[in-house]
PDB file of N, CA, C and O in Angstrom:
ATOM      1  N   MET A   1      14.205  22.991 -32.671  1.00  0.00           N
ATOM      2  CA  MET A   1      13.677  22.270 -31.530  1.00  0.00           C
ATOM      3  C   MET A   1      14.625  22.465 -30.360  1.00  0.00           C
ATOM      4  O   MET A   1      15.844  22.515 -30.526  1.00  0.00           O
ATOM      5  N   LEU A   2      14.052  22.573 -29.198  1.00  0.00           N
ATOM      6  CA  LEU A   2      14.836  22.770 -27.998  1.00  0.00           C
ATOM      7  C   LEU A   2      15.802  21.615 -27.809  1.00  0.00           C
ATOM      8  O   LEU A   2      15.411  20.452 -27.904  1.00  0.00           O
ATOM      9  N   GLY A   3      17.041  21.927 -27.547  1.00  0.00           N
ATOM     10  CA  GLY A   3      18.035  20.890 -27.338  1.00  0.00           C
ATOM     11  C   GLY A   3      18.845  20.573 -28.572  1.00  0.00           C
ATOM     12  O   GLY A   3      19.790  19.788 -28.500  1.00  0.00           O
ATOM     13  N   GLY A   4      18.496  21.169 -29.717  1.00  0.00           N
ATOM     14  CA  GLY A   4      19.268  20.956 -30.936  1.00  0.00           C
ATOM     15  C   GLY A   4      18.952  19.635 -31.581  1.00  0.00           C
ATOM     16  O   GLY A   4      17.864  19.084 -31.415  1.00  0.00           O
ATOM     17  N   SER A   5      19.932  19.128 -32.330  1.00  0.00           N
ATOM     18  CA  SER A   5      19.722  17.864 -33.018  1.00  0.00           C
ATOM     19  C   SER A   5      20.948  16.990 -32.844  1.00  0.00           C
ATOM     20  O   SER A   5      22.005  17.455 -32.416  1.00  0.00           O
ATOM     21  N   GLY A   6      20.797  15.741 -33.177  1.00  0.00           N
ATOM     22  CA  GLY A   6      21.923  14.821 -33.127  1.00  0.00           C
ATOM     23  C   GLY A   6      22.435  14.594 -31.723  1.00  0.00           C
ATOM     24  O   GLY A   6      21.661  14.413 -30.782  1.00  0.00           O
ATOM     25  N   GLU A   7      23.757  14.607 -31.595  1.00  0.00           N
ATOM     26  CA  GLU A   7      24.409  14.335 -30.302  1.00  0.00           C
ATOM     27  C   GLU A   7      23.995  15.336 -29.239  1.00  0.00           C
ATOM     28  O   GLU A   7      23.802  14.965 -28.081  1.00  0.00           O
ATOM     29  N   GLY A   8      23.858  16.596 -29.614  1.00  0.00           N
ATOM     30  CA  GLY A   8      23.453  17.621 -28.646  1.00  0.00           C
ATOM     31  C   GLY A   8      22.081  17.354 -28.077  1.00  0.00           C
ATOM     32  O   GLY A   8      21.862  17.520 -26.877  1.00  0.00           O
ATOM     33  N   ALA A   9      21.149  16.939 -28.927  1.00  0.00           N
ATOM     34  CA  ALA A   9      19.794  16.638 -28.469  1.00  0.00           C
ATOM     35  C   ALA A   9      19.803  15.427 -27.552  1.00  0.00           C
ATOM     36  O   ALA A   9      19.079  15.392 -26.557  1.00  0.00           O
ATOM     37  N   SER A  10      20.621  14.437 -27.883  1.00  0.00           N
ATOM     38  CA  SER A  10      20.700  13.237 -27.061  1.00  0.00           C
ATOM     39  C   SER A  10      21.209  13.590 -25.661  1.00  0.00           C
ATOM     40  O   SER A  10      20.659  13.120 -24.665  1.00  0.00           O
ATOM     41  N   GLN A  11      22.240  14.401 -25.584  1.00  0.00           N
ATOM     42  CA  GLN A  11      22.775  14.823 -24.291  1.00  0.00           C
ATOM     43  C   GLN A  11      21.738  15.644 -23.531  1.00  0.00           C
ATOM     44  O   GLN A  11      21.582  15.492 -22.320  1.00  0.00           O
ATOM     45  N   PHE A  12      21.032  16.514 -24.250  1.00  0.00           N
ATOM     46  CA  PHE A  12      19.994  17.339 -23.634  1.00  0.00           C
ATOM     47  C   PHE A  12      18.930  16.437 -23.008  1.00  0.00           C
ATOM     48  O   PHE A  12      18.520  16.643 -21.866  1.00  0.00           O
ATOM     49  N   HIS A  13      18.491  15.437 -23.772  1.00  0.00           N
ATOM     50  CA  HIS A  13      17.453  14.537 -23.273  1.00  0.00           C
ATOM     51  C   HIS A  13      17.941  13.759 -22.057  1.00  0.00           C
ATOM     52  O   HIS A  13      17.221  13.639 -21.066  1.00  0.00           O
ATOM     53  N   LYS A  14      19.160  13.233 -22.127  1.00  0.00           N
ATOM     54  CA  LYS A  14      19.686  12.469 -20.997  1.00  0.00           C
ATOM     55  C   LYS A  14      19.756  13.329 -19.744  1.00  0.00           C
ATOM     56  O   LYS A  14      19.465  12.863 -18.643  1.00  0.00           O
ATOM     57  N   GLN A  15      20.143  14.581 -19.919  1.00  0.00           N
ATOM     58  CA  GLN A  15      20.280  15.477 -18.781  1.00  0.00           C
ATOM     59  C   GLN A  15      18.917  15.757 -18.147  1.00  0.00           C
ATOM     60  O   GLN A  15      18.787  15.741 -16.923  1.00  0.00           O
ATOM     61  N   TYR A  16      17.909  16.013 -18.970  1.00  0.00           N
ATOM     62  CA  TYR A  16      16.616  16.418 -18.439  1.00  0.00           C
ATOM     63  C   TYR A  16      15.661  15.265 -18.173  1.00  0.00           C
ATOM     64  O   TYR A  16      14.662  15.460 -17.481  1.00  0.00           O
ATOM     65  N   ALA A  17      15.923  14.087 -18.686  1.00  0.00           N
ATOM     66  CA  ALA A  17      15.052  12.937 -18.434  1.00  0.00           C
ATOM     67  C   ALA A  17      15.002  12.631 -16.942  1.00  0.00           C
ATOM     68  O   ALA A  17      13.941  12.314 -16.403  1.00  0.00           O
ATOM     69  N   ASP A  18      16.149  12.727 -16.277  1.00  0.00           N
ATOM     70  CA  ASP A  18      16.176  12.477 -14.835  1.00  0.00           C
ATOM     71  C   ASP A  18      15.333  13.496 -14.080  1.00  0.00           C
ATOM     72  O   ASP A  18      14.664  13.145 -13.108  1.00  0.00           O
ATOM     73  N   TYR A  19      15.356  14.754 -14.515  1.00  0.00           N
ATOM     74  CA  TYR A  19      14.547  15.782 -13.863  1.00  0.00           C
ATOM     75  C   TYR A  19      13.058  15.476 -14.006  1.00  0.00           C
ATOM     76  O   TYR A  19      12.288  15.614 -13.055  1.00  0.00           O
ATOM     77  N   TYR A  20      12.668  15.060 -15.205  1.00  0.00           N
ATOM     78  CA  TYR A  20      11.265  14.700 -15.415  1.00  0.00           C
ATOM     79  C   TYR A  20      10.867  13.539 -14.506  1.00  0.00           C
ATOM     80  O   TYR A  20       9.810  13.574 -13.877  1.00  0.00           O
ATOM     81  N   ARG A  21      11.715  12.509 -14.436  1.00  0.00           N
ATOM     82  CA  ARG A  21      11.408  11.359 -13.580  1.00  0.00           C
ATOM     83  C   ARG A  21      11.274  11.777 -12.116  1.00  0.00           C
ATOM     84  O   ARG A  21      10.362  11.335 -11.418  1.00  0.00           O
ATOM     85  N   GLU A  22      12.179  12.621 -11.665  1.00  0.00           N
ATOM     86  CA  GLU A  22      12.119  13.080 -10.283  1.00  0.00           C
ATOM     87  C   GLU A  22      10.863  13.909 -10.034  1.00  0.00           C
ATOM     88  O   GLU A  22      10.225  13.781  -8.989  1.00  0.00           O
ATOM     89  N   LEU A  23      10.513  14.756 -10.993  1.00  0.00           N
ATOM     90  CA  LEU A  23       9.316  15.575 -10.846  1.00  0.00           C
ATOM     91  C   LEU A  23       8.067  14.698 -10.789  1.00  0.00           C
ATOM     92  O   LEU A  23       7.183  14.924  -9.962  1.00  0.00           O
ATOM     93  N   VAL A  24       7.996  13.707 -11.659  1.00  0.00           N
ATOM     94  CA  VAL A  24       6.853  12.793 -11.648  1.00  0.00           C
ATOM     95  C   VAL A  24       6.772  12.071 -10.298  1.00  0.00           C
ATOM     96  O   VAL A  24       5.694  11.973  -9.711  1.00  0.00           O
ATOM     97  N   ALA A  25       7.891  11.573  -9.813  1.00  0.00           N
ATOM     98  CA  ALA A  25       7.904  10.877  -8.517  1.00  0.00           C
ATOM     99  C   ALA A  25       7.448  11.800  -7.393  1.00  0.00           C
ATOM    100  O   ALA A  25       6.680  11.389  -6.523  1.00  0.00           O
ATOM    101  N   LEU A  26       7.918  13.047  -7.409  1.00  0.00           N
ATOM    102  CA  LEU A  26       7.524  14.012  -6.386  1.00  0.00           C
ATOM    103  C   LEU A  26       6.026  14.294  -6.446  1.00  0.00           C
ATOM    104  O   LEU A  26       5.359  14.336  -5.412  1.00  0.00           O
ATOM    105  N   LEU A  27       5.505  14.485  -7.634  1.00  0.00           N
ATOM    106  CA  LEU A  27       4.074  14.762  -7.784  1.00  0.00           C
ATOM    107  C   LEU A  27       3.228  13.576  -7.326  1.00  0.00           C
ATOM    108  O   LEU A  27       2.181  13.762  -6.706  1.00  0.00           O
ATOM    109  N   VAL A  28       3.678  12.364  -7.630  1.00  0.00           N
ATOM    110  CA  VAL A  28       2.955  11.176  -7.158  1.00  0.00           C
ATOM    111  C   VAL A  28       3.011  11.113  -5.633  1.00  0.00           C
ATOM    112  O   VAL A  28       2.009  10.823  -4.979  1.00  0.00           O
ATOM    113  N   HIS A  29       4.184  11.386  -5.076  1.00  0.00           N
ATOM    114  CA  HIS A  29       4.338  11.377  -3.620  1.00  0.00           C
ATOM    115  C   HIS A  29       3.392  12.397  -2.964  1.00  0.00           C
ATOM    116  O   HIS A  29       2.850  12.151  -1.887  1.00  0.00           O
ATOM    117  N   LYS A  30       3.206  13.542  -3.633  1.00  0.00           N
ATOM    118  CA  LYS A  30       2.303  14.579  -3.123  1.00  0.00           C
ATOM    119  C   LYS A  30       0.847  14.284  -3.475  1.00  0.00           C
ATOM    120  O   LYS A  30      -0.047  15.078  -3.182  1.00  0.00           O
ATOM    121  N   ARG A  31       0.624  13.142  -4.101  1.00  0.00           N
ATOM    122  CA  ARG A  31      -0.708  12.699  -4.514  1.00  0.00           C
ATOM    123  C   ARG A  31      -1.342  13.622  -5.561  1.00  0.00           C
ATOM    124  O   ARG A  31      -2.565  13.719  -5.659  1.00  0.00           O
ATOM    125  N   ASP A  32      -0.502  14.286  -6.327  1.00  0.00           N
ATOM    126  CA  ASP A  32      -0.973  15.121  -7.435  1.00  0.00           C
ATOM    127  C   ASP A  32      -0.821  14.299  -8.718  1.00  0.00           C
ATOM    128  O   ASP A  32      -0.007  14.606  -9.589  1.00  0.00           O
ATOM    129  N   VAL A  33      -1.631  13.250  -8.798  1.00  0.00           N
ATOM    130  CA  VAL A  33      -1.498  12.271  -9.870  1.00  0.00           C
ATOM    131  C   VAL A  33      -1.789  12.887 -11.239  1.00  0.00           C
ATOM    132  O   VAL A  33      -1.144  12.532 -12.225  1.00  0.00           O
ATOM    133  N   ASN A  34      -2.746  13.797 -11.307  1.00  0.00           N
ATOM    134  CA  ASN A  34      -3.060  14.426 -12.602  1.00  0.00           C
ATOM    135  C   ASN A  34      -1.866  15.184 -13.168  1.00  0.00           C
ATOM    136  O   ASN A  34      -1.538  15.041 -14.346  1.00  0.00           O
ATOM    137  N   ARG A  35      -1.218  15.985 -12.335  1.00  0.00           N
ATOM    138  CA  ARG A  35      -0.031  16.717 -12.817  1.00  0.00           C
ATOM    139  C   ARG A  35       1.111  15.766 -13.125  1.00  0.00           C
ATOM    140  O   ARG A  35       1.862  15.990 -14.074  1.00  0.00           O
ATOM    141  N   ALA A  36       1.251  14.710 -12.338  1.00  0.00           N
ATOM    142  CA  ALA A  36       2.295  13.719 -12.601  1.00  0.00           C
ATOM    143  C   ALA A  36       2.072  13.082 -13.974  1.00  0.00           C
ATOM    144  O   ALA A  36       3.010  12.929 -14.756  1.00  0.00           O
ATOM    145  N   PHE A  37       0.825  12.714 -14.255  1.00  0.00           N
ATOM    146  CA  PHE A  37       0.507  12.104 -15.534  1.00  0.00           C
ATOM    147  C   PHE A  37       0.752  13.078 -16.684  1.00  0.00           C
ATOM    148  O   PHE A  37       1.309  12.693 -17.712  1.00  0.00           O
ATOM    149  N   GLU A  38       0.344  14.329 -16.521  1.00  0.00           N
ATOM    150  CA  GLU A  38       0.570  15.337 -17.564  1.00  0.00           C
ATOM    151  C   GLU A  38       2.062  15.565 -17.800  1.00  0.00           C
ATOM    152  O   GLU A  38       2.492  15.727 -18.942  1.00  0.00           O
ATOM    153  N   THR A  39       2.842  15.576 -16.736  1.00  0.00           N
ATOM    154  CA  THR A  39       4.292  15.749 -16.861  1.00  0.00           C
ATOM    155  C   THR A  39       4.909  14.575 -17.601  1.00  0.00           C
ATOM    156  O   THR A  39       5.764  14.757 -18.467  1.00  0.00           O
ATOM    157  N   LEU A  40       4.474  13.375 -17.258  1.00  0.00           N
ATOM    158  CA  LEU A  40       4.977  12.186 -17.933  1.00  0.00           C
ATOM    159  C   LEU A  40       4.604  12.206 -19.418  1.00  0.00           C
ATOM    160  O   LEU A  40       5.432  11.893 -20.274  1.00  0.00           O
ATOM    161  N   LYS A  41       3.361  12.572 -19.717  1.00  0.00           N
ATOM    162  CA  LYS A  41       2.930  12.660 -21.123  1.00  0.00           C
ATOM    163  C   LYS A  41       3.760  13.687 -21.889  1.00  0.00           C
ATOM    164  O   LYS A  41       4.165  13.440 -23.025  1.00  0.00           O
ATOM    165  N   ARG A  42       4.011  14.830 -21.272  1.00  0.00           N
ATOM    166  CA  ARG A  42       4.795  15.882 -21.934  1.00  0.00           C
ATOM    167  C   ARG A  42       6.214  15.390 -22.218  1.00  0.00           C
ATOM    168  O   ARG A  42       6.755  15.638 -23.296  1.00  0.00           O
ATOM    169  N   SER A  43       6.814  14.697 -21.259  1.00  0.00           N
ATOM    170  CA  SER A  43       8.163  14.171 -21.450  1.00  0.00           C
ATOM    171  C   SER A  43       8.197  13.167 -22.601  1.00  0.00           C
ATOM    172  O   SER A  43       9.085  13.214 -23.452  1.00  0.00           O
ATOM    173  N   ARG A  44       7.233  12.270 -22.616  1.00  0.00           N
ATOM    174  CA  ARG A  44       7.194  11.250 -23.671  1.00  0.00           C
ATOM    175  C   ARG A  44       6.910  11.883 -25.035  1.00  0.00           C
ATOM    176  O   ARG A  44       7.468  11.458 -26.047  1.00  0.00           O
ATOM    177  N   ALA A  45       6.048  12.891 -25.063  1.00  0.00           N
ATOM    178  CA  ALA A  45       5.747  13.576 -26.326  1.00  0.00           C
ATOM    179  C   ALA A  45       6.991  14.276 -26.865  1.00  0.00           C
ATOM    180  O   ALA A  45       7.242  14.258 -28.070  1.00  0.00           O
ATOM    181  N   GLN A  46       7.761  14.886 -25.984  1.00  0.00           N
ATOM    182  CA  GLN A  46       8.991  15.550 -26.413  1.00  0.00           C
ATOM    183  C   GLN A  46       9.983  14.530 -26.958  1.00  0.00           C
ATOM    184  O   GLN A  46      10.658  14.789 -27.955  1.00  0.00           O
ATOM    185  N   THR A  47      10.072  13.386 -26.318  1.00  0.00           N
ATOM    186  CA  THR A  47      10.971  12.334 -26.793  1.00  0.00           C
ATOM    187  C   THR A  47      10.539  11.853 -28.169  1.00  0.00           C
ATOM    188  O   THR A  47      11.368  11.718 -29.069  1.00  0.00           O
ATOM    189  N   LEU A  48       9.247  11.595 -28.340  1.00  0.00           N
ATOM    190  CA  LEU A  48       8.738  11.160 -29.637  1.00  0.00           C
ATOM    191  C   LEU A  48       8.980  12.233 -30.694  1.00  0.00           C
ATOM    192  O   LEU A  48       9.372  11.914 -31.816  1.00  0.00           O
ATOM    193  N   GLY A  49       8.756  13.478 -30.357  1.00  0.00           N
ATOM    194  CA  GLY A  49       9.004  14.574 -31.303  1.00  0.00           C
ATOM    195  C   GLY A  49      10.446  14.615 -31.757  1.00  0.00           C
ATOM    196  O   GLY A  49      10.726  14.820 -32.938  1.00  0.00           O
ATOM    197  N   ARG A  50      11.372  14.418 -30.815  1.00  0.00           N
ATOM    198  CA  ARG A  50      12.793  14.400 -31.180  1.00  0.00           C
ATOM    199  C   ARG A  50      13.103  13.214 -32.085  1.00  0.00           C
ATOM    200  O   ARG A  50      13.881  13.331 -33.032  1.00  0.00           O
ATOM    201  N   MET A  51      12.489  12.071 -31.785  1.00  0.00           N
ATOM    202  CA  MET A  51      12.732  10.884 -32.607  1.00  0.00           C
ATOM    203  C   MET A  51      12.200  11.095 -34.026  1.00  0.00           C
ATOM    204  O   MET A  51      12.865  10.749 -35.002  1.00  0.00           O
ATOM    205  N   LEU A  52      11.012  11.658 -34.131  1.00  0.00           N
ATOM    206  CA  LEU A  52      10.432  11.905 -35.456  1.00  0.00           C
ATOM    207  C   LEU A  52      11.257  12.927 -36.235  1.00  0.00           C
ATOM    208  O   LEU A  52      11.512  12.754 -37.427  1.00  0.00           O
ATOM    209  N   ALA A  53      11.666  13.980 -35.556  1.00  0.00           N
ATOM    210  CA  ALA A  53      12.443  15.030 -36.218  1.00  0.00           C
ATOM    211  C   ALA A  53      13.812  14.527 -36.645  1.00  0.00           C
ATOM    212  O   ALA A  53      14.346  14.946 -37.672  1.00  0.00           O
ATOM    213  N   GLY A  54      14.372  13.631 -35.854  1.00  0.00           N
ATOM    214  CA  GLY A  54      15.711  13.133 -36.152  1.00  0.00           C
ATOM    215  C   GLY A  54      15.734  11.909 -37.039  1.00  0.00           C
ATOM    216  O   GLY A  54      16.805  11.437 -37.421  1.00  0.00           O
ATOM    217  N   GLY A  55      14.570  11.392 -37.371  1.00  0.00           N
ATOM    218  CA  GLY A  55      14.513  10.200 -38.211  1.00  0.00           C
ATOM    219  C   GLY A  55      15.032   8.962 -37.503  1.00  0.00           C
ATOM    220  O   GLY A  55      15.523   8.036 -38.149  1.00  0.00           O
ATOM    221  N   ASP A  56      14.926   8.936 -36.171  1.00  0.00           N
ATOM    222  CA  ASP A  56      15.456   7.817 -35.397  1.00  0.00           C
ATOM    223  C   ASP A  56      14.518   6.614 -35.333  1.00  0.00           C
ATOM    224  O   ASP A  56      14.886   5.569 -34.796  1.00  0.00           O
ATOM    225  N   LEU A  57      13.310   6.756 -35.876  1.00  0.00           N
ATOM    226  CA  LEU A  57      12.361   5.651 -35.811  1.00  0.00           C
ATOM    227  C   LEU A  57      12.600   4.669 -36.938  1.00  0.00           C
ATOM    228  O   LEU A  57      12.842   5.065 -38.078  1.00  0.00           O
ATOM    229  N   GLN A  58      12.533   3.407 -36.622  1.00  0.00           N
ATOM    230  CA  GLN A  58      12.638   2.347 -37.624  1.00  0.00           C
ATOM    231  C   GLN A  58      11.308   1.619 -37.630  1.00  0.00           C
ATOM    232  O   GLN A  58      11.133   0.605 -36.954  1.00  0.00           O
ATOM    233  N   LEU A  59      10.382   2.150 -38.398  1.00  0.00           N
ATOM    234  CA  LEU A  59       9.016   1.654 -38.372  1.00  0.00           C
ATOM    235  C   LEU A  59       8.854   0.283 -38.997  1.00  0.00           C
ATOM    236  O   LEU A  59       7.879  -0.410 -38.707  1.00  0.00           O
ATOM    237  N   HIS A  60       9.779  -0.125 -39.845  1.00  0.00           N
ATOM    238  CA  HIS A  60       9.624  -1.387 -40.547  1.00  0.00           C
ATOM    239  C   HIS A  60      10.296  -2.569 -39.850  1.00  0.00           C
ATOM    240  O   HIS A  60      10.223  -3.697 -40.338  1.00  0.00           O
ATOM    241  N   THR A  61      10.940  -2.324 -38.733  1.00  0.00           N
ATOM    242  CA  THR A  61      11.619  -3.407 -38.025  1.00  0.00           C
ATOM    243  C   THR A  61      10.613  -4.473 -37.611  1.00  0.00           C
ATOM    244  O   THR A  61       9.651  -4.188 -36.898  1.00  0.00           O
ATOM    245  N   GLY A  62      10.841  -5.690 -38.058  1.00  0.00           N
ATOM    246  CA  GLY A  62       9.978  -6.798 -37.702  1.00  0.00           C
ATOM    247  C   GLY A  62       8.730  -6.937 -38.558  1.00  0.00           C
ATOM    248  O   GLY A  62       7.970  -7.892 -38.398  1.00  0.00           O
ATOM    249  N   ALA A  63       8.512  -5.990 -39.468  1.00  0.00           N
ATOM    250  CA  ALA A  63       7.332  -6.071 -40.328  1.00  0.00           C
ATOM    251  C   ALA A  63       7.577  -7.099 -41.433  1.00  0.00           C
ATOM    252  O   ALA A  63       8.701  -7.248 -41.913  1.00  0.00           O
ATOM    253  N   PRO A  64       6.517  -7.806 -41.833  1.00  0.00           N
ATOM    254  CA  PRO A  64       6.670  -8.761 -42.937  1.00  0.00           C
ATOM    255  C   PRO A  64       7.111  -8.051 -44.213  1.00  0.00           C
ATOM    256  O   PRO A  64       6.621  -6.970 -44.538  1.00  0.00           O
ATOM    257  N   LYS A  65       8.037  -8.672 -44.924  1.00  0.00           N
ATOM    258  CA  LYS A  65       8.595  -8.071 -46.132  1.00  0.00           C
ATOM    259  C   LYS A  65       7.499  -7.718 -47.136  1.00  0.00           C
ATOM    260  O   LYS A  65       7.566  -6.672 -47.782  1.00  0.00           O
ATOM    261  N   ALA A  66       6.501  -8.574 -47.270  1.00  0.00           N
ATOM    262  CA  ALA A  66       5.411  -8.314 -48.215  1.00  0.00           C
ATOM    263  C   ALA A  66       4.650  -7.044 -47.844  1.00  0.00           C
ATOM    264  O   ALA A  66       4.226  -6.296 -48.724  1.00  0.00           O
ATOM    265  N   LEU A  67       4.478  -6.802 -46.562  1.00  0.00           N
ATOM    266  CA  LEU A  67       3.777  -5.602 -46.115  1.00  0.00           C
ATOM    267  C   LEU A  67       4.591  -4.344 -46.411  1.00  0.00           C
ATOM    268  O   LEU A  67       4.040  -3.326 -46.828  1.00  0.00           O
ATOM    269  N   VAL A  68       5.891  -4.420 -46.194  1.00  0.00           N
ATOM    270  CA  VAL A  68       6.772  -3.282 -46.483  1.00  0.00           C
ATOM    271  C   VAL A  68       6.760  -2.984 -47.979  1.00  0.00           C
ATOM    272  O   VAL A  68       6.701  -1.822 -48.381  1.00  0.00           O
ATOM    273  N   GLU A  69       6.815  -4.014 -48.791  1.00  0.00           N
ATOM    274  CA  GLU A  69       6.774  -3.823 -50.249  1.00  0.00           C
ATOM    275  C   GLU A  69       5.440  -3.226 -50.683  1.00  0.00           C
ATOM    276  O   GLU A  69       5.400  -2.367 -51.564  1.00  0.00           O
ATOM    277  N   GLU A  70       4.356  -3.673 -50.074  1.00  0.00           N
ATOM    278  CA  GLU A  70       3.032  -3.128 -50.398  1.00  0.00           C
ATOM    279  C   GLU A  70       2.963  -1.651 -50.036  1.00  0.00           C
ATOM    280  O   GLU A  70       2.393  -0.853 -50.780  1.00  0.00           O
ATOM    281  N   GLU A  71       3.540  -1.287 -48.896  1.00  0.00           N
ATOM    282  CA  GLU A  71       3.564   0.122 -48.503  1.00  0.00           C
ATOM    283  C   GLU A  71       4.346   0.950 -49.520  1.00  0.00           C
ATOM    284  O   GLU A  71       3.904   2.028 -49.919  1.00  0.00           O
ATOM    285  N   ARG A  72       5.495   0.453 -49.934  1.00  0.00           N
ATOM    286  CA  ARG A  72       6.303   1.179 -50.927  1.00  0.00           C
ATOM    287  C   ARG A  72       5.534   1.344 -52.236  1.00  0.00           C
ATOM    288  O   ARG A  72       5.543   2.414 -52.844  1.00  0.00           O
ATOM    289  N   ARG A  73       4.868   0.268 -52.659  1.00  0.00           N
ATOM    290  CA  ARG A  73       4.098   0.319 -53.903  1.00  0.00           C
ATOM    291  C   ARG A  73       2.975   1.351 -53.797  1.00  0.00           C
ATOM    292  O   ARG A  73       2.751   2.128 -54.726  1.00  0.00           O
ATOM    293  N   LEU A  74       2.278   1.357 -52.676  1.00  0.00           N
ATOM    294  CA  LEU A  74       1.187   2.314 -52.485  1.00  0.00           C
ATOM    295  C   LEU A  74       1.707   3.747 -52.396  1.00  0.00           C
ATOM    296  O   LEU A  74       1.089   4.668 -52.930  1.00  0.00           O
ATOM    297  N   ASN A  75       2.845   3.935 -51.719  1.00  0.00           N
ATOM    298  CA  ASN A  75       3.424   5.277 -51.648  1.00  0.00           C
ATOM    299  C   ASN A  75       3.826   5.784 -53.026  1.00  0.00           C
ATOM    300  O   ASN A  75       3.651   6.963 -53.336  1.00  0.00           O
ATOM    301  N   THR A  76       4.362   4.893 -53.847  1.00  0.00           N
ATOM    302  CA  THR A  76       4.710   5.263 -55.220  1.00  0.00           C
ATOM    303  C   THR A  76       3.455   5.637 -56.000  1.00  0.00           C
ATOM    304  O   THR A  76       3.441   6.619 -56.742  1.00  0.00           O
ATOM    305  N   GLN A  77       2.415   4.850 -55.822  1.00  0.00           N
ATOM    306  CA  GLN A  77       1.155   5.120 -56.515  1.00  0.00           C
ATOM    307  C   GLN A  77       0.576   6.466 -56.065  1.00  0.00           C
ATOM    308  O   GLN A  77       0.085   7.238 -56.888  1.00  0.00           O
ATOM    309  N   ILE A  78       0.635   6.743 -54.775  1.00  0.00           N
ATOM    310  CA  ILE A  78       0.154   8.036 -54.256  1.00  0.00           C
ATOM    311  C   ILE A  78       0.951   9.175 -54.853  1.00  0.00           C
ATOM    312  O   ILE A  78       0.375  10.180 -55.270  1.00  0.00           O
ATOM    313  N   SER A  79       2.273   9.039 -54.904  1.00  0.00           N
ATOM    314  CA  SER A  79       3.127  10.077 -55.478  1.00  0.00           C
ATOM    315  C   SER A  79       2.809  10.314 -56.940  1.00  0.00           C
ATOM    316  O   SER A  79       2.758  11.456 -57.397  1.00  0.00           O
ATOM    317  N   ASP A  80       2.595   9.224 -57.679  1.00  0.00           N
ATOM    318  CA  ASP A  80       2.267   9.345 -59.105  1.00  0.00           C
ATOM    319  C   ASP A  80       0.938  10.064 -59.297  1.00  0.00           C
ATOM    320  O   ASP A  80       0.814  10.929 -60.164  1.00  0.00           O
ATOM    321  N   LEU A  81      -0.049   9.709 -58.493  1.00  0.00           N
ATOM    322  CA  LEU A  81      -1.360  10.347 -58.586  1.00  0.00           C
ATOM    323  C   LEU A  81      -1.290  11.825 -58.202  1.00  0.00           C
ATOM    324  O   LEU A  81      -1.930  12.666 -58.834  1.00  0.00           O
ATOM    325  N   ALA A  82      -0.518  12.134 -57.175  1.00  0.00           N
ATOM    326  CA  ALA A  82      -0.377  13.529 -56.746  1.00  0.00           C
ATOM    327  C   ALA A  82       0.319  14.353 -57.818  1.00  0.00           C
ATOM    328  O   ALA A  82      -0.004  15.527 -57.999  1.00  0.00           O
ATOM    329  N   ALA A  83       1.264  13.758 -58.528  1.00  0.00           N
ATOM    330  CA  ALA A  83       1.970  14.477 -59.580  1.00  0.00           C
ATOM    331  C   ALA A  83       1.043  14.777 -60.753  1.00  0.00           C
ATOM    332  O   ALA A  83       1.238  15.767 -61.459  1.00  0.00           O
ATOM    333  N   ASP A  84       0.031  13.927 -60.969  1.00  0.00           N
ATOM    334  CA  ASP A  84      -0.920  14.126 -62.056  1.00  0.00           C
ATOM    335  C   ASP A  84      -1.926  15.221 -61.768  1.00  0.00           C
ATOM    336  O   ASP A  84      -2.606  15.685 -62.684  1.00  0.00           O
ATOM    337  N   LEU A  85      -2.037  15.646 -60.521  1.00  0.00           N
ATOM    338  CA  LEU A  85      -3.035  16.669 -60.165  1.00  0.00           C
ATOM    339  C   LEU A  85      -2.703  18.020 -60.703  1.00  0.00           C
ATOM    340  O   LEU A  85      -3.451  18.973 -60.482  1.00  0.00           O
TER     341      LEU A  85
END
């Protein structure tokens, strides 16, 4: 992935996030709202991609313990069923 991983990716993102923000602001100023929106979406998608690739997401934060346990149980059941195939 562009920008590497770990600390290098974080520095890469910090460096280029400002450029994306400036580009979006410029496009809005020029009333090119469609391109501004597409640029913003691309920036956010890249950020999400880096988070997913780096395992930086904590999806269970704030989730009820019973729900997390149910997910684990179902994932185990899925794995067991897939192994039987």
